[in-house]
N, CA, C, O and the ligand as a Tripos MOL2 file, in Angstrom:
@<TRIPOS>MOLECULE
protein
  277   275    70     0     0
PROTEIN
NO_CHARGES

@<TRIPOS>ATOM
      1 N         109.7730   88.0490   69.3050 N.3       1 MET1
      2 CA        108.7660   89.0510   68.9390 C.3       1 MET1
      3 C         109.3160   90.4410   69.2360 C.2       1 MET1
      4 O         109.8990   90.6780   70.2940 O.2       1 MET1
      5 N         109.1250   91.3450   68.3000 N.am      2 LYS2
      6 CA        109.6070   92.7060   68.4860 C.3       2 LYS2
      7 C         108.6990   93.4750   69.4450 C.2       2 LYS2
      8 O         107.4760   93.4850   69.3090 O.2       2 LYS2
      9 N         109.3470   94.1190   70.4210 N.am      3 GLN3
     10 CA        108.6000   94.9180   71.3850 C.3       3 GLN3
     11 C         109.2960   96.2600   71.5610 C.2       3 GLN3
     12 O         110.5250   96.3340   71.5830 O.2       3 GLN3
     13 N         108.5100   97.3090   71.6840 N.am      4 ALA4
     14 CA        109.0800   98.6440   71.8310 C.3       4 ALA4
     15 C         109.6510   98.8470   73.2220 C.2       4 ALA4
     16 O         109.1270   98.3280   74.2080 O.2       4 ALA4
     17 N         110.7200   99.6030   73.2850 N.am      5 ILE5
     18 CA        111.3200   99.9680   74.5670 C.3       5 ILE5
     19 C         110.5420  101.1520   75.1450 C.2       5 ILE5
     20 O         110.3740  102.1790   74.4880 O.2       5 ILE5
     21 N         110.0770  100.9940   76.3730 N.am      6 ILE6
     22 CA        109.3340  102.0970   76.9870 C.3       6 ILE6
     23 C         110.1080  102.7470   78.1240 C.2       6 ILE6
     24 O         109.6980  103.7850   78.6430 O.2       6 ILE6
     25 N         111.2230  102.1430   78.5110 N.am      7 GLY7
     26 CA        112.0130  102.7450   79.5830 C.3       7 GLY7
     27 C         113.2280  101.8900   79.8890 C.2       7 GLY7
     28 O         113.4360  100.8310   79.2980 O.2       7 GLY7
     29 N         114.0250  102.3790   80.8290 N.am      8 PHE8
     30 CA        115.2250  101.6480   81.2380 C.3       8 PHE8
     31 C         115.3520  101.7060   82.7520 C.2       8 PHE8
     32 O         114.9140  102.6660   83.3870 O.2       8 PHE8
     33 N         115.9480  100.6810   83.3180 N.am      9 HIS9
     34 CA        116.3340  100.7450   84.7200 C.3       9 HIS9
     35 C         117.5890   99.9070   84.9050 C.2       9 HIS9
     36 O         117.9640   99.1160   84.0400 O.2       9 HIS9
     37 N         118.2260  100.0980   86.0480 N.am     10 LYS10
     38 CA        119.4050   99.2980   86.3570 C.3      10 LYS10
     39 C         119.0420   98.1860   87.3210 C.2      10 LYS10
     40 O         118.2260   98.3640   88.2250 O.2      10 LYS10
     41 N         119.6630   97.0410   87.1110 N.am     11 ASP11
     42 CA        119.4140   95.9390   88.0360 C.3      11 ASP11
     43 C         120.3850   96.0200   89.2180 C.2      11 ASP11
     44 O         121.1740   96.9570   89.3390 O.2      11 ASP11
     45 N         120.2990   95.0150   90.0760 N.am     12 GLU12
     46 CA        121.1040   95.0520   91.3020 C.3      12 GLU12
     47 C         122.6040   94.9470   91.0340 C.2      12 GLU12
     48 O         123.4240   95.2550   91.8990 O.2      12 GLU12
     49 N         122.9410   94.5160   89.8470 N.am     13 GLU13
     50 CA        124.3580   94.4220   89.4950 C.3      13 GLU13
     51 C         124.8140   95.6180   88.6680 C.2      13 GLU13
     52 O         125.9030   95.6220   88.0950 O.2      13 GLU13
     53 N         123.9630   96.6200   88.6220 N.am     14 ASP14
     54 CA        124.3040   97.8640   87.9410 C.3      14 ASP14
     55 C         124.3710   97.7150   86.4260 C.2      14 ASP14
     56 O         125.0750   98.4590   85.7440 O.2      14 ASP14
     57 N         123.6430   96.7640   85.9260 N.am     15 ASP15
     58 CA        123.5540   96.6000   84.4790 C.3      15 ASP15
     59 C         122.2280   97.1670   83.9930 C.2      15 ASP15
     60 O         121.2170   97.1020   84.6920 O.2      15 ASP15
     61 N         122.2470   97.7110   82.8110 N.am     16 TRP16
     62 CA        121.0440   98.3160   82.2690 C.3      16 TRP16
     63 C         120.0710   97.2690   81.7460 C.2      16 TRP16
     64 O         120.4510   96.2970   81.0930 O.2      16 TRP16
     65 N         118.8020   97.5060   82.0580 N.am     17 VAL17
     66 CA        117.7310   96.6240   81.6270 C.3      17 VAL17
     67 C         116.6820   97.4830   80.9270 C.2      17 VAL17
     68 O         116.2780   98.5270   81.4390 O.2      17 VAL17
     69 N         116.2530   97.0370   79.7670 N.am     18 ALA18
     70 CA        115.2020   97.7520   79.0440 C.3      18 ALA18
     71 C         113.8400   97.2460   79.4950 C.2      18 ALA18
     72 O         113.6280   96.0440   79.6530 O.2      18 ALA18
     73 N         112.9260   98.1830   79.6970 N.am     19 ASP19
     74 CA        111.5350   97.8250   79.9760 C.3      19 ASP19
     75 C         110.7930   97.8260   78.6500 C.2      19 ASP19
     76 O         110.8010   98.8220   77.9260 O.2      19 ASP19
     77 N         110.1590   96.7180   78.3370 N.am     20 LEU20
     78 CA        109.4940   96.5780   77.0460 C.3      20 LEU20
     79 C         107.9890   96.7750   77.1670 C.2      20 LEU20
     80 O         107.4030   96.6090   78.2370 O.2      20 LEU20
     81 N         107.3800   97.1340   76.0400 N.am     21 ALA21
     82 CA        105.9530   97.4410   76.0180 C.3      21 ALA21
     83 C         105.0940   96.2630   76.4740 C.2      21 ALA21
     84 O         103.9910   96.4580   76.9850 O.2      21 ALA21
     85 N         105.5900   95.0580   76.2940 N.am     22 CYS22
     86 CA        104.8180   93.8700   76.6560 C.3      22 CYS22
     87 C         104.8430   93.5980   78.1530 C.2      22 CYS22
     88 O         104.1100   92.7410   78.6450 O.2      22 CYS22
     89 N         105.7040   94.3420   78.8900 N.am     23 GLY23
     90 CA        105.7840   94.1100   80.3270 C.3      23 GLY23
     91 C         107.0020   93.2860   80.7130 C.2      23 GLY23
     92 O         107.3450   93.1880   81.8920 O.2      23 GLY23
     93 N         107.6490   92.6990   79.7290 N.am     24 HIS24
     94 CA        108.8860   91.9700   80.0020 C.3      24 HIS24
     95 C         110.0530   92.9560   80.0660 C.2      24 HIS24
     96 O         109.9210   94.1350   79.7370 O.2      24 HIS24
     97 N         111.1880   92.4350   80.4980 N.am     25 THR25
     98 CA        112.4000   93.2490   80.5450 C.3      25 THR25
     99 C         113.5130   92.4990   79.8350 C.2      25 THR25
    100 O         113.4600   91.2800   79.6750 O.2      25 THR25
    101 N         114.5130   93.2440   79.4150 N.am     26 GLN26
    102 CA        115.6370   92.5970   78.7500 C.3      26 GLN26
    103 C         116.9260   93.3520   79.0430 C.2      26 GLN26
    104 O         116.9920   94.5730   78.9010 O.2      26 GLN26
    105 N         117.9410   92.6110   79.4510 N.am     27 HIS27
    106 CA        119.2420   93.2330   79.6430 C.3      27 HIS27
    107 C         119.7570   93.7510   78.3150 C.2      27 HIS27
    108 O         119.6950   93.0560   77.3010 O.2      27 HIS27
    109 N         120.2610   94.9650   78.3240 N.am     28 VAL28
    110 CA        120.7670   95.5100   77.0750 C.3      28 VAL28
    111 C         122.2860   95.5440   77.0390 C.2      28 VAL28
    112 O         122.8720   95.8030   75.9880 O.2      28 VAL28
    113 N         122.9230   95.2910   78.1540 N.am     29 ARG29
    114 CA        124.3830   95.3050   78.1340 C.3      29 ARG29
    115 C         124.9660   93.9350   77.8720 C.2      29 ARG29
    116 O         125.8590   93.7880   77.0380 O.2      29 ARG29
    117 N         124.4790   92.9460   78.5640 N.am     30 HIS30
    118 CA        125.0680   91.6360   78.3460 C.3      30 HIS30
    119 C         124.0240   90.6210   77.9230 C.2      30 HIS30
    120 O         123.7960   89.5910   78.5560 O.2      30 HIS30
    121 N         123.4090   90.9820   76.8150 N.am     31 ASN31
    122 CA        122.5810   90.0350   76.1120 C.3      31 ASN31
    123 C         123.5230   88.9920   75.5270 C.2      31 ASN31
    124 O         124.4330   89.3550   74.7820 O.2      31 ASN31
    125 N         123.3430   87.7270   75.8300 N.am     32 PRO32
    126 CA        124.3060   86.7510   75.2850 C.3      32 PRO32
    127 C         124.4030   86.8750   73.7780 C.2      32 PRO32
    128 O         123.3800   87.0910   73.1280 O.2      32 PRO32
    129 N         125.5550   86.7520   73.2070 N.am     33 PRO33
    130 CA        126.8660   86.5430   73.8240 C.3      33 PRO33
    131 C         127.5950   87.8450   74.1570 C.2      33 PRO33
    132 O         128.4700   88.2910   73.4160 O.2      33 PRO33
    133 N         127.2300   88.4170   75.2400 N.am     34 TRP34
    134 CA        127.9100   89.5900   75.7650 C.3      34 TRP34
    135 C         128.0170   90.7180   74.7570 C.2      34 TRP34
    136 O         129.0780   91.2960   74.5250 O.2      34 TRP34
    137 N         126.8910   90.9930   74.1860 N.am     35 GLN35
    138 CA        126.8390   92.0570   73.1960 C.3      35 GLN35
    139 C         126.8210   93.4080   73.9100 C.2      35 GLN35
    140 O         125.9250   93.6950   74.7050 O.2      35 GLN35
    141 N         127.8140   94.2210   73.6130 N.am     36 LEU36
    142 CA        127.8900   95.5310   74.2540 C.3      36 LEU36
    143 C         127.1790   96.5820   73.4170 C.2      36 LEU36
    144 O         127.4470   96.7490   72.2270 O.2      36 LEU36
    145 N         126.2830   97.2730   74.0640 N.am     37 ARG37
    146 CA        125.5660   98.3410   73.3650 C.3      37 ARG37
    147 C         125.9270   99.6570   74.0270 C.2      37 ARG37
    148 O         125.2960  100.0640   75.0030 O.2      37 ARG37
    149 N         126.9350  100.3160   73.4980 N.am     38 PRO38
    150 CA        127.4890  101.5030   74.1710 C.3      38 PRO38
    151 C         126.4860  102.6270   74.3730 C.2      38 PRO38
    152 O         126.6580  103.4540   75.2670 O.2      38 PRO38
    153 N         125.4450  102.6680   73.5580 N.am     39 TRP39
    154 CA        124.4690  103.7490   73.6910 C.3      39 TRP39
    155 C         123.7380  103.7030   75.0200 C.2      39 TRP39
    156 O         123.2390  104.7220   75.4970 O.2      39 TRP39
    157 N         123.6770  102.5300   75.6140 N.am     40 VAL40
    158 CA        122.8350  102.3900   76.7970 C.3      40 VAL40
    159 C         123.4330  103.0780   78.0270 C.2      40 VAL40
    160 O         122.7240  103.3610   78.9930 O.2      40 VAL40
    161 N         124.7200  103.3400   77.9840 N.am     41 ILE41
    162 CA        125.3340  103.9460   79.1680 C.3      41 ILE41
    163 C         125.2260  105.4580   79.1820 C.2      41 ILE41
    164 O         125.6030  106.0930   80.1670 O.2      41 ILE41
    165 N         124.7260  106.0420   78.1200 N.am     42 THR42
    166 CA        124.5410  107.4970   78.1250 C.3      42 THR42
    167 C         123.0540  107.8380   78.1460 C.2      42 THR42
    168 O         122.2210  107.1290   77.5820 O.2      42 THR42
    169 N         122.7570  108.9300   78.8050 N.am     43 LYS43
    170 CA        121.3690  109.3740   78.9050 C.3      43 LYS43
    171 C         120.7790  109.6430   77.5260 C.2      43 LYS43
    172 O         119.6330  109.2940   77.2420 O.2      43 LYS43
    173 N         121.5840  110.2660   76.6840 N.am     44 GLU44
    174 CA        121.1280  110.5920   75.3360 C.3      44 GLU44
    175 C         120.8650  109.3220   74.5220 C.2      44 GLU44
    176 O         119.8880  109.2180   73.7810 O.2      44 GLU44
    177 N         121.7700  108.3750   74.6920 N.am     45 GLY45
    178 CA        121.6310  107.1230   73.9530 C.3      45 GLY45
    179 C         120.3620  106.3800   74.3250 C.2      45 GLY45
    180 O         119.6570  105.8470   73.4680 O.2      45 GLY45
    181 N         120.0840  106.3560   75.6300 N.am     46 ARG46
    182 CA        118.8740  105.6690   76.0770 C.3      46 ARG46
    183 C         117.6340  106.3790   75.5690 C.2      46 ARG46
    184 O         116.6820  105.7500   75.1060 O.2      46 ARG46
    185 N         117.6610  107.6950   75.6620 N.am     47 LYS47
    186 CA        116.5120  108.4740   75.2030 C.3      47 LYS47
    187 C         116.2650  108.2310   73.7180 C.2      47 LYS47
    188 O         115.1250  108.1240   73.2650 O.2      47 LYS47
    189 N         117.3650  108.1470   72.9770 N.am     48 ASP48
    190 CA        117.2830  107.9260   71.5470 C.3      48 ASP48
    191 C         116.6700  106.5690   71.2120 C.2      48 ASP48
    192 O         116.0890  106.3860   70.1420 O.2      48 ASP48
    193 N         116.8070  105.6230   72.1370 N.am     49 HIS49
    194 CA        116.3220  104.2790   71.8560 C.3      49 HIS49
    195 C         114.9310  104.0070   72.4100 C.2      49 HIS49
    196 O         114.3770  102.9300   72.1910 O.2      49 HIS49
    197 N         114.3740  104.9530   73.1110 N.am     50 LEU50
    198 CA        112.9930  104.7850   73.5600 C.3      50 LEU50
    199 C         112.1020  104.6450   72.3350 C.2      50 LEU50
    200 O         112.2080  105.4300   71.3930 O.2      50 LEU50
    201 N         111.2340  103.6580   72.3470 N.am     51 GLY51
    202 CA        110.3420  103.4520   71.2230 C.3      51 GLY51
    203 C         110.9070  102.5260   70.1630 C.2      51 GLY51
    204 O         110.1880  102.0520   69.2830 O.2      51 GLY51
    205 N         112.2090  102.2750   70.2580 N.am     52 ARG52
    206 CA        112.7740  101.3000   69.3180 C.3      52 ARG52
    207 C         112.4040   99.8970   69.7760 C.2      52 ARG52
    208 O         111.8990   99.6980   70.8810 O.2      52 ARG52
    209 N         112.6610   98.9440   68.9180 N.am     53 GLU53
    210 CA        112.1970   97.5970   69.2160 C.3      53 GLU53
    211 C         113.3390   96.6370   69.4700 C.2      53 GLU53
    212 O         114.3890   96.6820   68.8280 O.2      53 GLU53
    213 N         113.0920   95.7720   70.4300 N.am     54 LEU54
    214 CA        114.0130   94.6760   70.7100 C.3      54 LEU54
    215 C         113.2540   93.3640   70.5210 C.2      54 LEU54
    216 O         112.0320   93.3070   70.6580 O.2      54 LEU54
    217 N         113.9920   92.3360   70.2100 N.am     55 ASP55
    218 CA        113.4060   91.0170   70.1530 C.3      55 ASP55
    219 C         113.1910   90.5000   71.5620 C.2      55 ASP55
    220 O         114.1560   90.2870   72.2960 O.2      55 ASP55
    221 N         111.9570   90.2990   71.9460 N.am     56 CYS56
    222 CA        111.6660   89.8120   73.2870 C.3      56 CYS56
    223 C         111.6290   88.2910   73.2980 C.2      56 CYS56
    224 O         110.7390   87.6660   72.7210 O.2      56 CYS56
    225 N         112.6120   87.7150   73.9660 N.am     57 LYS57
    226 CA        112.7040   86.2600   74.0140 C.3      57 LYS57
    227 C         111.5600   85.6580   74.8320 C.2      57 LYS57
    228 O         111.0910   84.5530   74.5590 O.2      57 LYS57
    229 N         111.1290   86.4080   75.8300 N.am     58 GLU58
    230 CA        110.0380   85.9140   76.6670 C.3      58 GLU58
    231 C         108.7550   85.7840   75.8510 C.2      58 GLU58
    232 O         108.0330   84.7920   75.9620 O.2      58 GLU58
    233 N         108.4830   86.7950   75.0340 N.am     59 CYS59
    234 CA        107.2940   86.7350   74.1820 C.3      59 CYS59
    235 C         107.4000   85.5910   73.1890 C.2      59 CYS59
    236 O         106.4280   84.8790   72.9400 O.2      59 CYS59
    237 N         108.5740   85.4220   72.6320 N.am     60 ASP60
    238 CA        108.7810   84.3260   71.6890 C.3      60 ASP60
    239 C         108.4380   82.9940   72.3390 C.2      60 ASP60
    240 O         107.7980   82.1290   71.7420 O.2      60 ASP60
    241 N         108.8860   82.8600   73.5790 N.am     61 ARG61
    242 CA        108.6670   81.6050   74.2730 C.3      61 ARG61
    243 C         107.1780   81.3790   74.5300 C.2      61 ARG61
    244 O         106.6710   80.2670   74.3830 O.2      61 ARG61
    245 N         106.4920   82.4470   74.9130 N.am     62 GLU62
    246 CA        105.0590   82.3170   75.1700 C.3      62 GLU62
    247 C         104.2900   82.0010   73.8940 C.2      62 GLU62
    248 O         103.3780   81.1740   73.8790 O.2      62 GLU62
    249 N         104.6830   82.6800   72.8340 N.am     63 HIS63
    250 CA        103.9270   82.5210   71.5900 C.3      63 HIS63
    251 C         104.2220   81.1980   70.8910 C.2      63 HIS63
    252 O         103.3660   80.6420   70.2040 O.2      63 HIS63
    253 N         105.4260   80.7100   71.0720 N.am     64 ASN64
    254 CA        105.7760   79.4490   70.4250 C.3      64 ASN64
    255 C         104.9450   78.2910   70.9460 C.2      64 ASN64
    256 O         104.7940   77.2770   70.2640 O.2      64 ASN64
    257 N         104.4100   78.4320   72.1390 N.am     65 SER65
    258 CA        103.6740   77.3310   72.7230 C.3      65 SER65
    259 C         102.2680   77.1980   72.1570 C.2      65 SER65
    260 O         101.7150   76.0990   72.1120 O.2      65 SER65
    261 N         101.6750   78.3400   71.7160 N.am     66 ASP66
    262 CA        100.2840   78.2250   71.2660 C.3      66 ASP66
    263 C         100.0090   78.8690   69.9080 C.2      66 ASP66
    264 O          99.0150   78.5530   69.2550 O.2      66 ASP66
    265 N         100.8770   79.7550   69.4970 N.am     67 ASP67
    266 CA        100.5830   80.5450   68.3040 C.3      67 ASP67
    267 C         101.7640   80.4870   67.3590 C.2      67 ASP67
    268 O         102.3070   81.5120   66.9460 O.2      67 ASP67
    269 N         102.1390   79.3040   67.0340 N.am     68 ARG68
    270 CA        103.3370   79.1440   66.2040 C.3      68 ARG68
    271 C         103.0950   79.6520   64.7960 C.2      68 ARG68
    272 O         102.0720   79.3480   64.1820 O.2      68 ARG68
    273 N         104.0200   80.4090   64.3000 N.am     69 ASN69
    274 CA        103.8760   80.9860   62.9640 C.3      69 ASN69
    275 C         104.4290   80.0350   61.9220 C.2      69 ASN69
    276 O         104.3990   80.3400   60.7300 O.2      69 ASN69
    277 ZN        107.7410   90.2490   75.9810 Zn       70 ZN70
@<TRIPOS>BOND
     1     1     2 1
     2     2     3 1
     3     3     4 2
     4     3     5 am
     5     5     6 1
     6     6     7 1
     7     7     8 2
     8     7     9 am
     9     9    10 1
    10    10    11 1
    11    11    12 2
    12    11    13 am
    13    13    14 1
    14    14    15 1
    15    15    16 2
    16    15    17 am
    17    17    18 1
    18    18    19 1
    19    19    20 2
    20    19    21 am
    21    21    22 1
    22    22    23 1
    23    23    24 2
    24    23    25 am
    25    25    26 1
    26    26    27 1
    27    27    28 2
    28    27    29 am
    29    29    30 1
    30    30    31 1
    31    31    32 2
    32    31    33 am
    33    33    34 1
    34    34    35 1
    35    35    36 2
    36    35    37 am
    37    37    38 1
    38    38    39 1
    39    39    40 2
    40    39    41 am
    41    41    42 1
    42    42    43 1
    43    43    44 2
    44    43    45 am
    45    45    46 1
    46    46    47 1
    47    47    48 2
    48    47    49 am
    49    49    50 1
    50    50    51 1
    51    51    52 2
    52    51    53 am
    53    53    54 1
    54    54    55 1
    55    55    56 2
    56    55    57 am
    57    57    58 1
    58    58    59 1
    59    59    60 2
    60    59    61 am
    61    61    62 1
    62    62    63 1
    63    63    64 2
    64    63    65 am
    65    65    66 1
    66    66    67 1
    67    67    68 2
    68    67    69 am
    69    69    70 1
    70    70    71 1
    71    71    72 2
    72    71    73 am
    73    73    74 1
    74    74    75 1
    75    75    76 2
    76    75    77 am
    77    77    78 1
    78    78    79 1
    79    79    80 2
    80    79    81 am
    81    81    82 1
    82    82    83 1
    83    83    84 2
    84    83    85 am
    85    85    86 1
    86    86    87 1
    87    87    88 2
    88    87    89 am
    89    89    90 1
    90    90    91 1
    91    91    92 2
    92    91    93 am
    93    93    94 1
    94    94    95 1
    95    95    96 2
    96    95    97 am
    97    97    98 1
    98    98    99 1
    99    99   100 2
   100    99   101 am
   101   101   102 1
   102   102   103 1
   103   103   104 2
   104   103   105 am
   105   105   106 1
   106   106   107 1
   107   107   108 2
   108   107   109 am
   109   109   110 1
   110   110   111 1
   111   111   112 2
   112   111   113 am
   113   113   114 1
   114   114   115 1
   115   115   116 2
   116   115   117 am
   117   117   118 1
   118   118   119 1
   119   119   120 2
   120   119   121 am
   121   121   122 1
   122   122   123 1
   123   123   124 2
   124   123   125 am
   125   125   126 1
   126   126   127 1
   127   127   128 2
   128   127   129 am
   129   129   130 1
   130   130   131 1
   131   131   132 2
   132   131   133 am
   133   133   134 1
   134   134   135 1
   135   135   136 2
   136   135   137 am
   137   137   138 1
   138   138   139 1
   139   139   140 2
   140   139   141 am
   141   141   142 1
   142   142   143 1
   143   143   144 2
   144   143   145 am
   145   145   146 1
   146   146   147 1
   147   147   148 2
   148   147   149 am
   149   149   150 1
   150   150   151 1
   151   151   152 2
   152   151   153 am
   153   153   154 1
   154   154   155 1
   155   155   156 2
   156   155   157 am
   157   157   158 1
   158   158   159 1
   159   159   160 2
   160   159   161 am
   161   161   162 1
   162   162   163 1
   163   163   164 2
   164   163   165 am
   165   165   166 1
   166   166   167 1
   167   167   168 2
   168   167   169 am
   169   169   170 1
   170   170   171 1
   171   171   172 2
   172   171   173 am
   173   173   174 1
   174   174   175 1
   175   175   176 2
   176   175   177 am
   177   177   178 1
   178   178   179 1
   179   179   180 2
   180   179   181 am
   181   181   182 1
   182   182   183 1
   183   183   184 2
   184   183   185 am
   185   185   186 1
   186   186   187 1
   187   187   188 2
   188   187   189 am
   189   189   190 1
   190   190   191 1
   191   191   192 2
   192   191   193 am
   193   193   194 1
   194   194   195 1
   195   195   196 2
   196   195   197 am
   197   197   198 1
   198   198   199 1
   199   199   200 2
   200   199   201 am
   201   201   202 1
   202   202   203 1
   203   203   204 2
   204   203   205 am
   205   205   206 1
   206   206   207 1
   207   207   208 2
   208   207   209 am
   209   209   210 1
   210   210   211 1
   211   211   212 2
   212   211   213 am
   213   213   214 1
   214   214   215 1
   215   215   216 2
   216   215   217 am
   217   217   218 1
   218   218   219 1
   219   219   220 2
   220   219   221 am
   221   221   222 1
   222   222   223 1
   223   223   224 2
   224   223   225 am
   225   225   226 1
   226   226   227 1
   227   227   228 2
   228   227   229 am
   229   229   230 1
   230   230   231 1
   231   231   232 2
   232   231   233 am
   233   233   234 1
   234   234   235 1
   235   235   236 2
   236   235   237 am
   237   237   238 1
   238   238   239 1
   239   239   240 2
   240   239   241 am
   241   241   242 1
   242   242   243 1
   243   243   244 2
   244   243   245 am
   245   245   246 1
   246   246   247 1
   247   247   248 2
   248   247   249 am
   249   249   250 1
   250   250   251 1
   251   251   252 2
   252   251   253 am
   253   253   254 1
   254   254   255 1
   255   255   256 2
   256   255   257 am
   257   257   258 1
   258   258   259 1
   259   259   260 2
   260   259   261 am
   261   261   262 1
   262   262   263 1
   263   263   264 2
   264   263   265 am
   265   265   266 1
   266   266   267 1
   267   267   268 2
   268   267   269 am
   269   269   270 1
   270   270   271 1
   271   271   272 2
   272   271   273 am
   273   273   274 1
   274   274   275 1
   275   275   276 2
@<TRIPOS>SUBSTRUCTURE
     1 MET1         2 RESIDUE 1 A MET
     2 LYS2         6 RESIDUE 1 A LYS
     3 GLN3        10 RESIDUE 1 A GLN
     4 ALA4        14 RESIDUE 1 A ALA
     5 ILE5        18 RESIDUE 1 A ILE
     6 ILE6        22 RESIDUE 1 A ILE
     7 GLY7        26 RESIDUE 1 A GLY
     8 PHE8        30 RESIDUE 1 A PHE
     9 HIS9        34 RESIDUE 1 A HIS
    10 LYS10       38 RESIDUE 1 A LYS
    11 ASP11       42 RESIDUE 1 A ASP
    12 GLU12       46 RESIDUE 1 A GLU
    13 GLU13       50 RESIDUE 1 A GLU
    14 ASP14       54 RESIDUE 1 A ASP
    15 ASP15       58 RESIDUE 1 A ASP
    16 TRP16       62 RESIDUE 1 A TRP
    17 VAL17       66 RESIDUE 1 A VAL
    18 ALA18       70 RESIDUE 1 A ALA
    19 ASP19       74 RESIDUE 1 A ASP
    20 LEU20       78 RESIDUE 1 A LEU
    21 ALA21       82 RESIDUE 1 A ALA
    22 CYS22       86 RESIDUE 1 A CYS
    23 GLY23       90 RESIDUE 1 A GLY
    24 HIS24       94 RESIDUE 1 A HIS
    25 THR25       98 RESIDUE 1 A THR
    26 GLN26      102 RESIDUE 1 A GLN
    27 HIS27      106 RESIDUE 1 A HIS
    28 VAL28      110 RESIDUE 1 A VAL
    29 ARG29      114 RESIDUE 1 A ARG
    30 HIS30      118 RESIDUE 1 A HIS
    31 ASN31      122 RESIDUE 1 A ASN
    32 PRO32      126 RESIDUE 1 A PRO
    33 PRO33      130 RESIDUE 1 A PRO
    34 TRP34      134 RESIDUE 1 A TRP
    35 GLN35      138 RESIDUE 1 A GLN
    36 LEU36      142 RESIDUE 1 A LEU
    37 ARG37      146 RESIDUE 1 A ARG
    38 PRO38      150 RESIDUE 1 A PRO
    39 TRP39      154 RESIDUE 1 A TRP
    40 VAL40      158 RESIDUE 1 A VAL
    41 ILE41      162 RESIDUE 1 A ILE
    42 THR42      166 RESIDUE 1 A THR
    43 LYS43      170 RESIDUE 1 A LYS
    44 GLU44      174 RESIDUE 1 A GLU
    45 GLY45      178 RESIDUE 1 A GLY
    46 ARG46      182 RESIDUE 1 A ARG
    47 LYS47      186 RESIDUE 1 A LYS
    48 ASP48      190 RESIDUE 1 A ASP
    49 HIS49      194 RESIDUE 1 A HIS
    50 LEU50      198 RESIDUE 1 A LEU
    51 GLY51      202 RESIDUE 1 A GLY
    52 ARG52      206 RESIDUE 1 A ARG
    53 GLU53      210 RESIDUE 1 A GLU
    54 LEU54      214 RESIDUE 1 A LEU
    55 ASP55      218 RESIDUE 1 A ASP
    56 CYS56      222 RESIDUE 1 A CYS
    57 LYS57      226 RESIDUE 1 A LYS
    58 GLU58      230 RESIDUE 1 A GLU
    59 CYS59      234 RESIDUE 1 A CYS
    60 ASP60      238 RESIDUE 1 A ASP
    61 ARG61      242 RESIDUE 1 A ARG
    62 GLU62      246 RESIDUE 1 A GLU
    63 HIS63      250 RESIDUE 1 A HIS
    64 ASN64      254 RESIDUE 1 A ASN
    65 SER65      258 RESIDUE 1 A SER
    66 ASP66      262 RESIDUE 1 A ASP
    67 ASP67      266 RESIDUE 1 A ASP
    68 ARG68      270 RESIDUE 1 A ARG
    69 ASN69      274 RESIDUE 1 A ASN
    70 ZN70       277 GROUP 0 **** ****
């Protein structure tokens, strides 16, 4: 499910994590298979991606159980 990015933070391993509108989070640097998103390491890049959408795997998992499309 597509969810808007509302912010970013770094995890304990110094990797960037996107905060999504649904309340879930998603790593943006090493989303399997180790997809590198160079924009995330710059302040401008992150700002530019605020409001953009990522596929939230957590939401997909929740919705697949009861609201299958
Ligand atoms: Zn979600």
